[in-house]
ZASEMAR-630772 format. One line per 5 residues: their letters; for each residue x, y, z of N, C-alpha, C. Coordinates in nm, 2 decimals, always signed. Layout:
BEGIN
a = X,Y,Z,X,Y,Z,X,Y,Z  ...;
***
This chain:
BEGIN
mcnhr = +27.92,+12.73,+3.24,+27.97,+12.64,+3.14,+28.04,+12.72,+3.03  +27.99,+12.84,+3.00,+28.05,+12.93,+2.89,+28.09,+13.06,+2.96  +28.07,+13.16,+2.88,+28.11,+13.30,+2.93,+28.02,+13.33,+3.05  +28.08,+13.38,+3.16,+28.01,+13.41,+3.28,+27.97,+13.56,+3.30  +27.94,+13.62,+3.19,+27.89,+13.76,+3.20,+27.74,+13.75,+3.19;
ydlch = +27.67,+13.72,+3.30,+27.52,+13.70,+3.29,+27.45,+13.80,+3.38  +27.51,+13.92,+3.39,+27.46,+14.02,+3.48,+27.33,+14.08,+3.43  +27.30,+14.07,+3.30,+27.17,+14.13,+3.25,+27.05,+14.04,+3.27  +27.07,+13.91,+3.28,+26.96,+13.82,+3.30,+27.00,+13.73,+3.42  +26.93,+13.74,+3.53,+26.96,+13.67,+3.65,+26.93,+13.52,+3.65;
ridat = +26.87,+13.47,+3.55,+26.84,+13.33,+3.54,+26.94,+13.26,+3.46  +27.04,+13.33,+3.39,+27.14,+13.26,+3.31,+27.27,+13.25,+3.38  +27.32,+13.13,+3.39,+27.45,+13.11,+3.45,+27.57,+13.13,+3.35  +27.54,+13.11,+3.22,+27.65,+13.12,+3.12,+27.59,+13.15,+2.99  +27.67,+13.21,+2.90,+27.63,+13.24,+2.77,+27.73,+13.19,+2.67;
caatc = +27.69,+13.15,+2.55,+27.78,+13.10,+2.45,+27.72,+13.12,+2.32  +27.80,+13.16,+2.22,+27.75,+13.17,+2.08,+27.79,+13.05,+2.00  +27.69,+12.99,+1.93,+27.72,+12.88,+1.84,+27.72,+12.94,+1.70  +27.83,+12.91,+1.62,+27.84,+12.97,+1.49,+27.92,+12.88,+1.40  +27.90,+12.89,+1.27,+27.98,+12.81,+1.17,+28.07,+12.91,+1.10;
drety = +28.07,+13.03,+1.14,+28.15,+13.14,+1.07,+28.27,+13.17,+1.15  +28.39,+13.15,+1.10,+28.52,+13.17,+1.17,+28.53,+13.32,+1.21  +28.49,+13.41,+1.12,+28.50,+13.55,+1.15,+28.42,+13.59,+1.28  +28.30,+13.54,+1.28,+28.21,+13.56,+1.40,+28.27,+13.50,+1.52  +28.32,+13.38,+1.51,+28.38,+13.31,+1.62,+28.50,+13.39,+1.68;
dyivh = +28.59,+13.43,+1.59,+28.71,+13.50,+1.63,+28.67,+13.63,+1.70  +28.57,+13.70,+1.64,+28.53,+13.83,+1.70,+28.48,+13.81,+1.84  +28.40,+13.71,+1.86,+28.34,+13.69,+2.00,+28.45,+13.65,+2.10  +28.54,+13.56,+2.06,+28.65,+13.52,+2.15,+28.74,+13.64,+2.17  +28.77,+13.72,+2.07,+28.86,+13.84,+2.09,+28.80,+13.94,+2.19;
rggka = +28.66,+13.95,+2.19,+28.59,+14.04,+2.28,+28.57,+13.98,+2.42  +28.62,+13.86,+2.44,+28.61,+13.80,+2.57,+28.49,+13.71,+2.59  +28.42,+13.68,+2.48,+28.31,+13.59,+2.49,+28.34,+13.45,+2.47  +28.25,+13.36,+2.48,+28.27,+13.22,+2.46,+28.19,+13.18,+2.33  +28.25,+13.11,+2.24,+28.19,+13.07,+2.12,+28.22,+12.92,+2.09;
vmtad = +28.14,+12.86,+2.02,+28.16,+12.72,+1.98,+28.14,+12.71,+1.83  +28.24,+12.65,+1.76,+28.23,+12.63,+1.61,+28.15,+12.51,+1.59  +28.06,+12.53,+1.49,+27.97,+12.42,+1.45,+27.98,+12.40,+1.30  +27.92,+12.29,+1.26,+27.92,+12.26,+1.11,+27.84,+12.36,+1.04  +27.87,+12.38,+0.91,+27.80,+12.48,+0.83,+27.68,+12.41,+0.75;
therc = +27.65,+12.30,+0.79,+27.54,+12.22,+0.72,+27.41,+12.22,+0.79  +27.39,+12.29,+0.90,+27.27,+12.29,+0.97,+27.16,+12.37,+0.90  +27.04,+12.32,+0.89,+26.93,+12.39,+0.83,+26.86,+12.48,+0.93  +26.87,+12.44,+1.06,+26.79,+12.51,+1.16,+26.89,+12.55,+1.28  +26.85,+12.66,+1.34,+26.92,+12.70,+1.46,+26.92,+12.60,+1.57;
tdrta = +26.81,+12.52,+1.58,+26.80,+12.42,+1.69,+26.90,+12.31,+1.66  +26.93,+12.28,+1.54,+27.03,+12.18,+1.51,+27.17,+12.23,+1.55  +27.20,+12.35,+1.52,+27.33,+12.41,+1.55,+27.34,+12.42,+1.70  +27.24,+12.46,+1.77,+27.24,+12.46,+1.92,+27.26,+12.33,+1.98  +27.20,+12.22,+1.92,+27.22,+12.09,+1.97,+27.36,+12.04,+1.96;
eallk = +27.42,+12.07,+1.85,+27.57,+12.04,+1.83,+27.65,+12.11,+1.93  +27.63,+12.24,+1.94,+27.71,+12.32,+2.04,+27.69,+12.27,+2.18  +27.57,+12.24,+2.21,+27.54,+12.19,+2.35,+27.62,+12.06,+2.38  +27.62,+11.97,+2.29,+27.69,+11.85,+2.31,+27.84,+11.87,+2.33  +27.90,+11.97,+2.26,+28.04,+12.00,+2.28,+28.06,+12.07,+2.41;
ieaen = +27.97,+12.16,+2.45,+27.99,+12.23,+2.58,+27.97,+12.13,+2.69  +27.87,+12.04,+2.69,+27.86,+11.95,+2.79,+27.97,+11.85,+2.80  +28.03,+11.81,+2.69,+28.15,+11.72,+2.69,+28.27,+11.79,+2.75  +28.28,+11.92,+2.72,+28.40,+12.00,+2.76,+28.39,+12.02,+2.91  +28.27,+12.03,+2.97,+28.25,+12.06,+3.11,+28.21,+11.94,+3.19;
drkad = +28.19,+11.83,+3.13,+28.16,+11.70,+3.19,+28.03,+11.72,+3.28  +27.94,+11.79,+3.23,+27.81,+11.80,+3.30,+27.70,+11.84,+3.20  +27.58,+11.81,+3.23,+27.46,+11.84,+3.15,+27.40,+11.98,+3.19  +27.36,+12.05,+3.09,+27.29,+12.17,+3.11,+27.15,+12.14,+3.17  +27.10,+12.22,+3.26,+26.96,+12.21,+3.31,+26.86,+12.26,+3.21;
ivvmv = +26.88,+12.38,+3.16,+26.79,+12.45,+3.07,+26.88,+12.52,+2.97  +26.84,+12.51,+2.84,+26.91,+12.58,+2.74,+26.82,+12.69,+2.68  +26.87,+12.81,+2.67,+26.79,+12.92,+2.61,+26.86,+12.95,+2.47  +26.78,+12.95,+2.37,+26.83,+12.97,+2.24,+26.77,+13.11,+2.19  +26.86,+13.20,+2.16,+26.82,+13.33,+2.11,+26.90,+13.34,+1.97;
qrdep = +26.82,+13.36,+1.87,+26.89,+13.36,+1.74,+26.93,+13.50,+1.70  +27.03,+13.52,+1.62,+27.08,+13.65,+1.59,+26.99,+13.74,+1.52  +26.88,+13.68,+1.46,+26.78,+13.77,+1.40,+26.67,+13.81,+1.50  +26.70,+13.79,+1.62,+26.60,+13.83,+1.73,+26.66,+13.93,+1.82  +26.70,+14.05,+1.77,+26.77,+14.15,+1.85,+26.69,+14.21,+1.96;
mvtpe = +26.55,+14.20,+1.95,+26.47,+14.26,+2.05,+26.44,+14.18,+2.17  +26.49,+14.06,+2.18,+26.48,+13.98,+2.30,+26.55,+14.04,+2.41  +26.47,+14.06,+2.52,+26.53,+14.12,+2.64,+26.56,+14.02,+2.75  +26.64,+14.06,+2.85,+26.66,+13.97,+2.96,+26.53,+13.93,+3.03  +26.44,+14.03,+3.04,+26.31,+14.00,+3.11,+26.23,+13.89,+3.03;
mieia = +26.24,+13.89,+2.90,+26.17,+13.79,+2.82,+26.23,+13.65,+2.85  +26.37,+13.65,+2.86,+26.43,+13.52,+2.89,+26.39,+13.47,+3.02  +26.39,+13.56,+3.12,+26.35,+13.52,+3.26,+26.21,+13.47,+3.26  +26.12,+13.52,+3.18,+25.98,+13.47,+3.18,+25.98,+13.33,+3.13  +26.06,+13.30,+3.02,+26.06,+13.17,+2.97,+26.13,+13.07,+3.07;
vdami = +26.24,+13.11,+3.12,+26.31,+13.02,+3.22,+26.22,+13.00,+3.34  +26.16,+13.10,+3.39,+26.08,+13.09,+3.52,+25.97,+12.98,+3.49  +25.91,+12.98,+3.38,+25.80,+12.88,+3.35,+25.86,+12.74,+3.36  +25.98,+12.72,+3.31,+26.04,+12.59,+3.32,+26.08,+12.55,+3.46  +26.13,+12.65,+3.53,+26.16,+12.62,+3.67,+26.04,+12.59,+3.76;
anpdi = +25.93,+12.66,+3.73,+25.81,+12.64,+3.80,+25.74,+12.51,+3.77  +25.76,+12.46,+3.65,+25.70,+12.33,+3.61,+25.80,+12.24,+3.54  +25.87,+12.15,+3.61,+25.98,+12.07,+3.55,+25.93,+11.98,+3.43  +25.80,+11.97,+3.42,+25.74,+11.89,+3.31,+25.75,+11.96,+3.18  +25.76,+12.09,+3.18,+25.77,+12.17,+3.06,+25.91,+12.15,+3.00;
qvvnl = +25.92,+12.11,+2.88,+26.05,+12.09,+2.81,+26.08,+12.20,+2.71  +25.98,+12.27,+2.66,+26.01,+12.38,+2.56,+25.92,+12.49,+2.59  +25.97,+12.61,+2.58,+25.89,+12.73,+2.59,+25.92,+12.82,+2.47  +25.82,+12.87,+2.41,+25.83,+12.97,+2.30,+25.76,+13.09,+2.34  +25.82,+13.21,+2.33,+25.75,+13.33,+2.36,+25.66,+13.37,+2.24;
maamk = +25.55,+13.43,+2.27,+25.46,+13.48,+2.16,+25.39,+13.60,+2.21  +25.34,+13.68,+2.11,+25.27,+13.80,+2.13,+25.16,+13.81,+2.03  +25.06,+13.89,+2.06,+24.96,+13.91,+1.96,+25.01,+14.00,+1.85  +24.96,+13.97,+1.73,+25.00,+14.05,+1.61,+24.90,+14.17,+1.61  +24.96,+14.29,+1.58,+24.88,+14.41,+1.59,+24.83,+14.47,+1.46;
tdeef = +24.90,+14.42,+1.35,+24.87,+14.48,+1.22,+24.85,+14.37,+1.11  +24.78,+14.41,+1.01,+24.77,+14.32,+0.89,+24.90,+14.29,+0.83  +24.99,+14.39,+0.83,+25.13,+14.37,+0.77,+25.20,+14.26,+0.85  +25.19,+14.26,+0.98,+25.26,+14.15,+1.06,+25.20,+14.01,+1.02  +25.07,+14.01,+1.01,+25.00,+13.89,+0.98,+25.04,+13.83,+0.84;
edsne = +25.06,+13.92,+0.75,+25.10,+13.87,+0.61,+25.25,+13.85,+0.60  +25.33,+13.90,+0.69,+25.48,+13.89,+0.68,+25.53,+13.75,+0.71  +25.60,+13.69,+0.61,+25.65,+13.55,+0.63,+25.77,+13.55,+0.74  +25.82,+13.67,+0.77,+25.92,+13.67,+0.87,+25.86,+13.67,+1.02  +25.73,+13.69,+1.02,+25.66,+13.68,+1.15,+25.60,+13.54,+1.16;
vkvvv = +25.65,+13.47,+1.26,+25.60,+13.33,+1.28,+25.46,+13.34,+1.35  +25.36,+13.27,+1.30,+25.23,+13.26,+1.36,+25.22,+13.13,+1.44  +25.14,+13.13,+1.54,+25.12,+13.01,+1.62,+24.97,+13.00,+1.65  +24.93,+12.87,+1.64,+24.79,+12.84,+1.69,+24.81,+12.77,+1.82  +24.73,+12.81,+1.92,+24.74,+12.75,+2.05,+24.61,+12.70,+2.10;
elngd = +24.62,+12.60,+2.19,+24.51,+12.55,+2.26,+24.46,+12.66,+2.36  +24.34,+12.63,+2.42,+24.29,+12.73,+2.52,+24.38,+12.75,+2.64  +24.46,+12.65,+2.67,+24.56,+12.66,+2.79,+24.69,+12.73,+2.75  +24.70,+12.76,+2.62,+24.82,+12.83,+2.58,+24.93,+12.74,+2.51  +24.91,+12.61,+2.52,+25.00,+12.52,+2.45,+24.99,+12.53,+2.30;
alyfs = +25.11,+12.54,+2.24,+25.12,+12.55,+2.09,+25.07,+12.43,+2.02  +24.99,+12.44,+1.92,+24.95,+12.33,+1.83,+25.04,+12.32,+1.71  +25.06,+12.44,+1.64,+25.15,+12.44,+1.53,+25.19,+12.59,+1.50  +25.30,+12.60,+1.43,+25.36,+12.73,+1.39,+25.36,+12.74,+1.24  +25.35,+12.86,+1.19,+25.35,+12.88,+1.04,+25.41,+13.02,+1.01;
repip = +25.48,+13.03,+0.90,+25.52,+13.16,+0.85,+25.42,+13.22,+0.76  +25.32,+13.14,+0.72,+25.21,+13.18,+0.63,+25.10,+13.23,+0.72  +25.01,+13.32,+0.67,+24.89,+13.36,+0.75,+24.81,+13.24,+0.78  +24.76,+13.23,+0.90,+24.67,+13.12,+0.94,+24.53,+13.16,+0.94  +24.44,+13.10,+0.87,+24.30,+13.15,+0.86,+24.23,+13.14,+1.00;
***
């Protein structure tokens, strides 16, 4: 559907950047990537992704099977991490959302509002997320 340079992650058929910034858009396109301009009023990345997805699907006249959202403040996401998330959805079509998580190792991580905390059920399903320490 978008840029077809997916050689790093074998589960991805296409990649596309969603941005409200013209300079970012122009840079990506100039480098041979695919980008979609979105409104600058979105409060969340998920809202921007939804707008971009609607545009991409309309442009290609087909629906995406799975959408992977990696935010630009997540530079440490690896192709293997994406494959883990996508594999879970492929293995169980009832799964509609996957969030990767890892144990926090330090008190600093626990106190850091940039580190999202998650409370999960015994089966691993997320109950809620918080940027604040969870007692």
